[in-house]
N, C-alpha and C positions, 0 to 999 in steps of 0.2 A: 662783423669781425672775420677776417680771413684766417681760417684755421688749416688751410691746405698746405701752407709752406712748411717744408721740413727743415728743422734746425736752423731757423733764420739767424741765429746768433753768429753763424759762420760768416754771414754777409755783413754783420755789424762789427765783429771783432776778429781781425785776421789771426790772432793767437789761438782762436778756437777752431781753425780750419783743419780738416784732415789733410795729411800729407798728399802732395801731388804725386802723380805716377813716377816711379823710379826709373831712371834711364838705364841703358844697358851697360854702363861703365862700372860694373861690379864683378867681383869674383865671389861665387857662392860656395860656402863651406857647410858640410854636415857636422854638427857637434858630436856625433857618434864616432867620428874618426879622430885620430891623433892629429895635432897635439891638444885638442880640446878635452876638457874634463867635465863630466856631468856629476853633480853631487846631489844627495837626497833621494837617490833611487838604488837601494841595496840590491835589487834584482835586475838592474839594467844590463849588466854584462851577460847574465844568464838568458834573459828573454828578449832584449833588444827593443823594448817599447817603453814609452814614458808612463810608467805605472808604478805606484808605490807599494804594491803587494805582488807576489808572484802570479803569473798567468795560471799556473797549475799548483795551487797551494796544497801542502801536505795535509791540512785540516780544512774542512768545509767552512766557508764563510757565507753570511747572509747576503742576499742579492743587493741590498742597499749598500753594504760595505764594499761589495765587489764593484759596484758602479762608482762609488766615491773614490776608490783606489785609483781610478783613471784620472782624477783631477791632480794637477801637477803642483799642488801647494808645497812650498819649500824646496822645489827643484831649482837648481842653479846650473848655469853654464859658465865655466871659468877658463880664462886663457889670457895670453899676452899678445899684443899686436902694436905695431907702429902706424897702423892705418889712420889717416886723418879723418876717416868717415866710417860709419857703421850703420847697417840696416838689418832688419830681420824680415823674413818671409815665413808666415805662420799658417798652418792648416789646423783649425780647431775641430773638435768632435761635434760642436754645436755652437750656435751664436749666443750672444749675451742675452740673458732672460731675467735677471734678478732686479726686483724693484728697490731693494734696500741697500744695494751695493753698486758702485759705479762700474761700468763696463771695463774701465781701466784696471780695476782690481780683479774682476771676475775673469776677464779674457786677455788682459794686457800683459806686456813684458816691460819691465823697467831695467835701467842700466846704472851701474855704479862703476866708478873708476878709482883705482888705488888698491894698495895692499890691505889685507885684513887688519882692522884696527885703525885704518886711515882711508876708508872708502868714502867717496863722496858721490851723491846722486847727481845725474846729469839729465835724464829724460825718460819719458814713458811713451810707448807706442800710441799713435793716433790712428783710428780706423773706423770704418763704418760698422757699427755694432749690429746691424741687421744681417751681416754676412759672416760666413764661417771661415773665410780666408782673407788675409790682408798682408800688405807690405808696408813697412814704415821705417823712416829714417830716424835713428836715435841720436846721431851726431854727425856733423860734417865740418870741414874747414878747420880742424884742429891741427896742431903742429905735428910734424913727423918725428915722433919719439915713442919709445916702447912704454907701454902702460898696462897695468893689470886691469882686466875687465871682468865684471860679474853681471850676468843677465839673470834676473828672477822671472820664472815662468808663471803663467796664470794660476790663480788660487782656486777658482771654482769652475774650471772647464778642462776638458782633456785636450791634449796636444797630439795630433796625429803625426805631424811633421813640422820641423823648424829648420830653417837654413839661416846662416849668418853671412851677410854681404859686407865685403871689405874692398878696399882699393886694390886693383889687380897688381899694383907694384909693391904692395905692403908685404911684410913678413909676419908670421904667426909663430908663437912659441907656447910651450906648456905653462900651465898654472904652477907657480913655484912650490905649492903644496902647503899643508898645515904643519903645525909643530908636532902633531901626533897623527898616527894612522887610525886612531880610534874615532868613535862616533857617539854623539848625544842623540838618544832616541826619545821623542816626546809623543806619547800616546794620549789623545784627548778629544775634546768636543769641537764644536764649531769655532770656539775661541782659539784653540790650538790651530785649527784649520785656517783661520784668518778671515772669518766672516766680517764683512763690512769695512775691511781695510780699503783705502782709496786706490791703492796700487800694491802689487805683490811685495815689494820691499818693505812695506809697513806692517806686515804680519809679524807678530812678536818673535817667532822662531827665526825669521829672516833678519830682524833687527839684531838678535843675539848672534847671528852668524857674522855680523860686522864687528862685533865686540870680542868674540872668542876665536882663537886660532885652531878651530876644530870643526869637523863636518857635523852638521845638524840634520837629522832626518825627521821631517814633519809627518807624524802618523795621526794627524787629526782627521776624524771622520764625522763630519757635521751631522749632529742629531743621532748618531749611530755608534758612538763609542760606549758600548754597554759592558765592557770588561769581560767579554766572552772568553772562555778558556782557549778556544781556537785561535784567537788573536794573540793570547799569551804565548802559545806554542810558536806561531809564525814570527812574532817579534823576537823570541829567544833564538831564532835561527840567524839573526843578523850578526855577522862577525864583528869582533873587536869593539864591543860597547864600552864607553867610558862612563856613561850615566844613563839610567832609565828614569823618565819622568812620567808619572801617572796622574792625569788631570781629567778624569772622566766622570766624576761624580754627577755633573749636571745632566748626563745622558742615561744614568741608571734607571731602569724601568720602575723600580720601587726601592724604598729604604731597605726592605728585607733582602732583596736580590743584591743590593750593593754590599750589604753586610756579609753576604756569602761570597760575592765575586772578588772583593778586594784581597782577602787573604789567599783565595784560590789562585788568583792571577799572580800574586807575588810568589806563591809556592811553586807554580809551574816555571816561572822565570828563574827562581833560585835553583831549581834542579839542574839547570844548565849553566847558570852564571852565579855561583854562590857568593862571590865577593864584590860584584859590581854594585856601586852605590845606586840606591833607588830612592827617588824623591816623590812623595805623595803630596799633591797640592789640592786643597779644598776649593770650593766654588768662590768666584768673585762676588762682590756685593752688586746687587741689582739696584737700579735707581728707585724702584718702588719701595724698597725697604725703609726709606725715610718716612713713609706714610703708612706702611703695612706692617704692623708689629708681628702678625702671624708669619709672614714671609721671613722676617728677620729671625724669629725664634726657630723656624724650620731649618734655616741654613746653619744656625748655631748648633742645633741638635745633630745635624749630619756631620758637622765639623767635629763635635765631641765624639761621635761614633768612630770616625776615622782615627782620631787621636788615641782612642782606647785600643783599636786594633793594632796600630803601630806600636804603642807601648807594650802590648802583650807580646808581639813578635820580637821586639827588642829584648824583652826579659827572657825570651826563649833562646836568645843567642844571636839574633841578627843585628850585628853592630853597624852594618852599612845601610840601614833603613832609616829614612828621615821624613819629617813632615813639615809643611809650611802652610800657614793660614792664608788662604786665598783672599780673605777680606782685606789684606794689606796690599794687594797687588796694585790697585788703582789709586791708592793714597787717600788723603782727606777729601779731595775734590772728586770722589768717585761718581757723583751724579752728573758731572760734566764730561765724563769719559766714555760714553757709549753713543751709538748711533740710534738705537731703538730701545734703549732701556736695558738691554741684555748684552748685545755684542759690542765690543769696544770700537771706538773710533780710532783714528791714527794716534790721537793723544793718549787714549787708553792703552793701546799697544805699546807706545813708547814708555809709559809708566810701568807696564808689566815687565818689559825687557830691562829697564833700569833697576827694577827691584830684584829680578832673578839673576842678573849678571854676576854680582858678587857671590851669590849663593852657589851658582854653578861653578865659578872659579874655585871656591873653597872645596867643593866635592870632587872636582876633576883633577886639578893641578896640584 
């Protein structure tokens, strides 16, 4: 058997081919310049880099969190253009390396057309996953008409630079904006981060961004959302919050530490934002729970602990503190909703967003 051929499927199915080289008939734009708008990066105006936490944080953060902050999960580029074609040129911090996640999700960019609430997916970048730089056409030969465009950036890789290629004769206008200048902040684990989504737009915070007319900031730090007080201080510095979501139970080092960190985290945030709604979400069901009663009971015990903490704080006067049982996020078919028994597939992320959307609306609007 000949095993030396690389990605032979490209020769068998033309729809699997990487884009051909882009010709010179493009005008390249930096999204850091007007009229483009970058969302999901509260410190971008300050630091000028695609990073989800400040370059010089006021409180020290662990090296793991520092590295994960460079991954552009939840970061979006929004604008309007009448260009009949669009491409991107991307310089990554590293190449695709994950076995359980497609390169399109880890390092790709996908594109949606339409206003918030009516966005429709059109394409995802195609590229050589062994390289750290690529160019890819997202669409071409469309009609000459003004359209809203949203680009979702890579979930599990850093972006050093990105440029947007448009027809040289096209016009570009600013994103019309959200219904509010406020933000939804979601602090959580790899599930918030978007682990195993097939492309960036399928991480649940990005799905929610298509349902809700408000900026959403993804503060998922895969394997490292431990509820440290330092992160509570940093997150409290983000201006104009509409809602804070805490979904970090799965990364807590121990039950004892989680019991300490949850009220401490909430207390730190409350010292700066006493009235902002806070939603605490417990862990989703894992596939093995159907066969492992100990795992099921452990999750139920942790859920009960969270409910007790929330109830106590509510009784002490925090009327804007809420709890949601994460076991309900994936629905009755939860065993069919993950890629590896833990991290959701696109189906799982869709269920999560569908479940959370009405809850978010009730708390925000």
